[in-house]
Structure formats: structure tokens, C-alpha cells
C-alpha positions, 0 to 999 in steps of 0.5 A: 240932175246937176250938171257935171262941173259948176259954169264958168261965166261965157265959157264956150262949148265948141263940140256935142262932145263937149256939149254933152259932158258939160251935162253929164248925158249922151250926144243923142240925149241933148240934141234931142233936147235941142231939137225938143226941148229948145237948148241953147244951141249955137252954129257956126255960119256956113257950116251946116249942123254938124259944128256946133257951139254952146256957152255954160251959162246959157246951158246952166240959164236954161237947167234951173227949174228942168230937173223934173222936167227931165226926170223922164230922159233919165233912164235911155240917157243913163244906161249909155253912160253908165256903159261907157262909165262901167268900161272906165270903172273896171280898167281903172281898177284893172290898170291903175298901179297900186304901188302906195304906201300900205302903212298909212290907214282904211281913210287914207287910203280910200280917200286916195284910191276911190276917187281915182277907180270911180273916176270912170264914173263920175258921169253917172254919179252927176247923171242922178243929179249928185243924190246918194241916197237915192243913188242907193235907193235906186241900185238896190231894187235894180234887175241884173242885165240877163247877160251881163248874170250871165257872164257874172255866174260864168265868173263866179264858176271860173272863182270857184276853181281858185287856180291863176289861171281859172282866177284871171278868168274870172277877172275877165267875165266879171270886166265884161258884165261891169262894162254889159251893167256897171249898175250891177254890184255883183261883179263888182264883189266877184272882182274885189273876191278874186283879187283877194285869193290871187296874192294867195292863189296865185301868186301876184303881191297883195299889195297890188291884189288886195288895195284892187279888192278893195277898191271893186269892193266900195264901188260894190257897197255903194252901189248896193247897200243891201248886198251880203256879197259886197259887205263880205269881200268889203269885210275880207280886204278891211281886215287882211289890208287894213287890219280894222278888225271890229269894222271887218268884223261889223262888215262880215256880221253887215253880212250875215244879216242880210244873207244868215245862209251866205255860204261864202260870208261864214267861211271867210267870217271863220278864217277871220276869227281863225286869226283872231285865234277864236279858234271855236267860233271859227269851227262853229263858222266854218261847219256852219259853210260846209252844212250849207256847201258840202261840196267845197274843198277851200272850205274842207281844207280851210277847215283842216288848219282850223283843226289844227290851230284848236288843238285838234292836231291829228284830226286836222294833219290828217283832213289836209293828208286826205286832202293831197290826196284827193285835190293836190291842184288845190295849193291852200291845201299843200300851203297849210301841210308845208306849216304843220311839218314846218311845225313837227319839224319834219324839214323835208316834207315842209320843203317839198310841200312849199315846192308844190305850194310855189310849181300849182302858184306860178311863182318864181320867186318861191321856186328861187327860195324853195331851191336855196332852202333844198340846197342849204338844207341838205349841203348843212340842215338848218342852219344851212336852209336858214344861210342858203336862203338868206341871200335870196329873200334880201334879194327879193326884198330888195325889190320890193316883193318877197316876205319882209317878215319871213326873212326877218324870221331868218336872220332872227334864227340866224342871230341877226337881231337888228335886221330882223327888225328891220325887216320886220318894219319893214313886214308892218308896212307893208300890211303883210299877213304874217305881220298881223297872224304872228306865223312863225312865231319869234320867241328871240325876240320876244324881250326886244322893245322895238318889237314889242313896239312893233305889237302895239301898233298892230293890236292899235291897228285891229282895234279899229 
């Protein structure tokens, strides 16, 4: 056991609250120590038993040699500290402004972000003696609080539905589970998974969603390094936010080694492999996932896109069209069909799918772009579409939202090469997924030195 700060000689602590904070314990615990173990606490003359004070050096001296003696007190006091810690940690993940510069490395993100997010967990950290190995050992055999487990399972139910409303309900349940049982890694992984998906199925900006996901996933792994769920959540955010492909693949493989039948790990590893253009491996993983969970519509939609990208285009298109007819509320189906119709130069259908996508995501920015595209296309065809969407896209990007990559594509299509390069650099700085995967392609910029330099920088990050 250790106090939560180095004692300042003679520093006076003027309440039970300050004394409890010095030890990182609950007030009732330190009050019991005074009665049962002779904790050196003084009282203000004439004030009764309520007004107390203590000196930090006396407390530190009392503490020396008592660590083993106080171990028996740890279980009861930890529960109180953890509940408060969990509430603060969950609130920090939800409320912290995440407008950070995404071009910095994952290590620098972690160095800045994790201490901030885990500030609410410092009492718990110090209450177990500042011994990380012991902390992880305790976590690995953690038995979830039954009430917290029920909240977690409710969160997973809504998470599987993948609508903006349901993902936000899932966040609420996972947060409640964390407050009930902050030592359980599962709800932190659930929270990470919600943020991992809200920028796809909702309208949350990736620059807000991914850092929250990364922080929650890192917390889950810290609590339980043997959790396949935690490593899978961390792998997803590490790839799509930090762009560190080698590190992300190690995390995916770690998750699958811990649980070879973990459906979500096979599924998300497949989407990772798709982004890395390893199509046959991706198909193998998605089939493994589907055999384990044949009912998942999200996996079926991803399989459709995967088939298309692997050269089995008629199969992929037919599967997605069938899904659109049977599951019209699944937004990813419309996103994939929009891409496919655009590549087939069936622009009217592509625009229709993208409008459906924006409507399902409650994405006002997407709807504004859909309006501009349709108006321009109806007036002057493809060039009219680009010219009409350009000012709408630019206004959004200038406000810090919208896709800089898509704006760069529009500029390139209109022959504005230098502006296209400017916005592609911004897309790189923002860690936009299109910059990572190179879709849609930009053949008109292939010979531009600045564009080739950006591609080299992407590959250097992916190697980490």
C-alpha cells in the first residue's frame, strides 16, 4: 500500500476527506483506522469529534511497515473507491473534448490521453500499492458484479442493432456497468466498440470517436490482459485511428489466440485484411465468423463488399442487393452499394444509396451534400455534380467537419490539382480512413510528388 502522493513535511490535512485522499481510501476506512489502529489524527479543541486535522509526516510515519497489516482492509475499501473511480473514468471518456491533432503518433496520443482519462482511476491505482503486475493478476480473476453484468449484456444487445439510437443506448448501459463495477474490463471494451462504430453507423466525427474508443480499449486491456474482447477493441482503434497496421494485427491475433471462437475478432480482423488488400485471407476470416454466428447481418454486408473487392463482383452485388431488400435499415449496406454503383458509373443509383445512408445515420452534413450532388447532377451531369458539391464540402471541412479526402477527390476531378493536394494533406493529418485505404482512387494525382510523398508516409505508419 502507498499514499497517493509524496508527503510534504508538516503539511496539515484539515478534514477526514483530505486524510482519506492522502491514503487513497474511503473516509470510513481511515476513521476505522483511527479507532482500531491508532491512526494519528488530532481534533480542534472544543469542536467535538467532527473537526479533525492531521500532519502528513505523522501519517507517513504511521504507514511505514503497516502494508501487510492493512491488506485485510483492502477489499472493503477498494469497493467504495472503485465505484467512485468508475463513475469518474466513464464520465471522463464521455465528456473530455477530443479535438486533438491526429497526426501525432499513437504513443504520443496515449501519453497525453490515457493519464487524463484514467485520472478518475488514480485512487484505485494507488490503493493496490502501485504494483501493476499485482493489479493485472487481480483483474484476470475478477468475478463481475451480477448487476453490472446484466447492464453489460443489455449494452451488447443494443450494440448489435447498430443504429445511432441503439449505440447511444448501449453507451448508457456500459457506463452504468462501469459505475457498478469499475474493475470489470468488459464494459470498457463495450464502450470502445460503441465509439468504434458511431463514426460509421452514426454521425460522430472520427476525430471524436476514435480517441474515446482507444482510451476505453486501453483501460480494458489494463484491467484484464487476458480479455480477447479488450484486445480486439484495441486492435480496431489502433488500425483505423493510429494507422499502425503491424501493432493492430498483433492485437487481433492476440484476441484470437485467447478465444479462437470469438466472432467479433474474426469479423473485424477480416475488415482489417480487406483494408490491407489481403482479400483471400479476409474472406477466410469472414467465413469463420459467419459459421460461428450465421445470423449477423453486419457481417453479411461486409462479406458483400469483400466479394466485390476480391473480384467476385456479381456475387457481392447480388448479396448486397438482397440485404437491402430484407434489411433496409442497415446503413452499411447502402454505403457499400453506393460505392459499387459509383464504380459501375451508375451514378443515379449511387446518389440514391448515399441519401439513404445519410438519412439512416441522421447525418445533416451528408444530407446537405446529397442535395447538392443531386441538384448538380440533374443540371449538368457529372461535372455539375462535382461543381455543386464543392462549396458544400469546403464549408464543412473549413468548420472542422466533413471529409477532407472527399473534398480532395472533388478538387482533383475538377482539375484543381494543388487544392486537391492541400486537402489530401489535411486528410492525412486528420487520419481519415479513405486516406488509409486509398478509396476512391486518385489516378490523376499518381505522378504528383506531393501525393507520392503522402503515400510513403502512410506506408511508414502502417509498418509500425
